[in-house]
C-alpha positions, 0 to 999 in steps of 0.5 A: 405402071412401074414394076419393081422386082423384089428379091426374096429376103429383101426388106420393104424399105429397100423396095420402097426406095427403089420405087421412089427413085424409079418414080422420080425418074419418070418425071410424072410429078414434074409434069403435073406441077407444070400442067397446073399453071400455064406460062407463055412460051415467051416467059419460059424463054425469058426465064431460061435466059435469066437462069443462063445469065445467072449461071454464067455470072457465077462461073465468072466469079469463080474464075 
């Protein structure tokens, strides 16, 4: 459970913004999305490898 301390006179919009930021940092939504579909470990490694190759190519093009 997330607890957001709200100071007296602080607007609700600001408190909501703090809540959303804190909630996003917990990674709950990311974990839920990951659990909705199963990917084999070999496919996860392959995707990570392809991303790394892509990033490396971008860096080389920059230089």
